[in-house]
N, C-alpha and C positions, 0 to 999 in steps of 0.2 A: 590785931583785927584788920588793920589796913592792908596787911599783906594778903590775907584771905580774900578781901574784896578785890584787890588788885589781880590776884590769880583768877578769880571768878570772872572779872571783866575781860581779862585776856582770853579765857576759854570762850566766852560768849562772842567776842570779836572774831576769833578764829573760826568758830562754827558759822557765824554770819557770813564771813568772807567765802567760806567753802560753798555754802548754799548759793550765794550770789554768782560765783564762778560757774557752778553747775547750771544754773538757770540761764546764764549767758551762753554757754556751750550749746544748749538745746536750740537756741535761735540761730545758730551758725550754720555752716555747711552740713548738708545731709543728703542722703539718697532719696529723699522725698520732698525736697524744697522747690522742685520745678525749675531749677537753674542749672545750667551747664557750668560746673565748677569741680574742684578737687580732682582734676585729671580724669573726669568721666569721659567715656567715648561719645556718648550722646547724653541728653538730659536724663539724669537719675539712673543711668545704667552704664556698665563697663567701669574700668578702673577699680576703685574701692567698693563699688556697688555691685549688685547682681549683674550677671552677664546680660548684654543686649540680646534681643531675639536673633536667632541664626538666620542669615539670608536664605530665602527659599522662593520657589516658583512652582505652581502646580495648576492642573486643570483636568477636565474630562475632555478628551479628544475623541470625537465620534463615539462617545459613551464609555470609553476606556480610561481608567484613572492613569494619570501621568504626573511625574514630578521631575523637575530639572535637578540633577544632583551634582553635576560638575560645573557646568557653564551656564550662567545667566547674567545678563547685564543690560543696561540701558545706555546706548551710545548717543551722543549729541554731536552734530556737526553743523556748521553754518558757513555759507559762502554765497556771494552774488544775490543777496536778498532772500535766500531760501534757508530755512532751518529744518534739518531732518533729525528724526529720532529712530532708533532701531532697538526694539525690545525683543530679546532673544533668550530662549531657554533650550537646553540640550540635555537629553538623558538617553544614553546608549544609542540606539538606532532611531530614536524618535526626537523630533525637534519642532518647535514652533517659533515663528519669527513674524513680528509686525514691523513694517517699515513705513513710516509716515512722514510727509513733508508739508510744511506750512510755508506759504508765500506772503501772508498778510502781516508780516512783522512780528509774529509770535516767536520769541527766541527763548522763552522760559515757560515751563509747564506750571500750571497752577493747581493747588489742592482743591478737591471737591468740585472739579469741573468735569463733566462727562464729555470726552472727546469722541465724536461719532462720525461715521461715514457710511453711506449706503447709496444705492442707486438713486434715492430720492432726496437725501439730505447731504449737505456739504459742510461738515465741521472741519474736515481736513481738506487740503488741496489735493492730496494724493495719498492713497494707502495701498500697500502691497502686503498681502498675507501669504506666507509660505509655510507649508507643512512638509516635514520629512518623515516618512514612515518606512523604515528599513532602507531599501535602495530606491523607493519611489519618492520623487520630489514633486509637490504640487506648487507651482509658482502662479502668481497673479490670480489668486482665488477671488472670485467676485461675490460680494454679499454685504452684510452689515457688520460693522466693527464697533464695539464700545470699549473705551479705555478710560478708567477713572483713577486719578492719583489721590489717595486719601491722606498721604503724608509725604512731604518732600522736605528733608532736613539733613544737614551735615553730610551732603554729598550722596545721600541714599534716598530711594523712593519705595513707597508701599502703595498698593492699589489692587484694582480688579480689572479683568478683561474678559471679553467674549466675542464670538464670531459665529455667524451662520451664513452659509453660502455654498457655492459650487465651484468646481474646477476639476480638470482631468476626467470629465465624464461622470463625476459623482458629486453627491451632496455631502457637505462636511459641517460639523459644528464643534465649536470649542466653548464649553460652558464652565461655570464655577472657577474661572481662572483667577488666581491670586498671585501676587508677588509681594515679598516682604523684605524690606531693607536691602534691596539690590543696589549695587554701586552704580552711580551715574558717571560715565566717562565722558569727558569733553566739556 
C-alpha cells in the first residue's frame, strides 16, 4: 500500500509542477506584453510576432488620390543652431516634399504636437512645400502647413499632414495626408 501512495504522490507532484510551469510561461514574453523583447522589430510586432505595419505615405493632392510607393522618408540634419527636417514621398511622376527648419533649439520632434506654419502663425522658423506633378515643379508654395507626429519610436515616425496654399499661379491643397512607420534618417 505504501507503494501505491508513493506513486500517487509522485503523479500529483508531476501534475502540479506541469501546471506551475505552464502558469509561469503565460506571464513571460509574448506578442501582447507591451514590451520590446524576444527579437521583436518594434513592441509586439516583427520577429516571432505578427509583421509590423508596412511603411506607407498617402494623401489627396488637389483632390486626386496619391500614394508614395517607392520613396518616402524623413531626413533630419542639424548644423549651426538650425535643425531641419525633410518629409518626402514619391510615386511615379508625382511627389510631395515638406522642408522645415527650426532655429529655436528644437532638435527632436515630439509626439502629438501639431507643427504649424502659415502667413499668420509661426510654429516653424521656415517651411518650404514643393509639389511635383509630372514635369511641373511647384517650389516655395505659400500657405498653411500642419504636420503632426502621432508616434515616434524605434527610428520610425507615424503621423498626418496637410497643406493649403498657392504657387505657380494656382491654388493647391494636400489633404488627408498620412505617413506610417517611415524611417527617420539622421
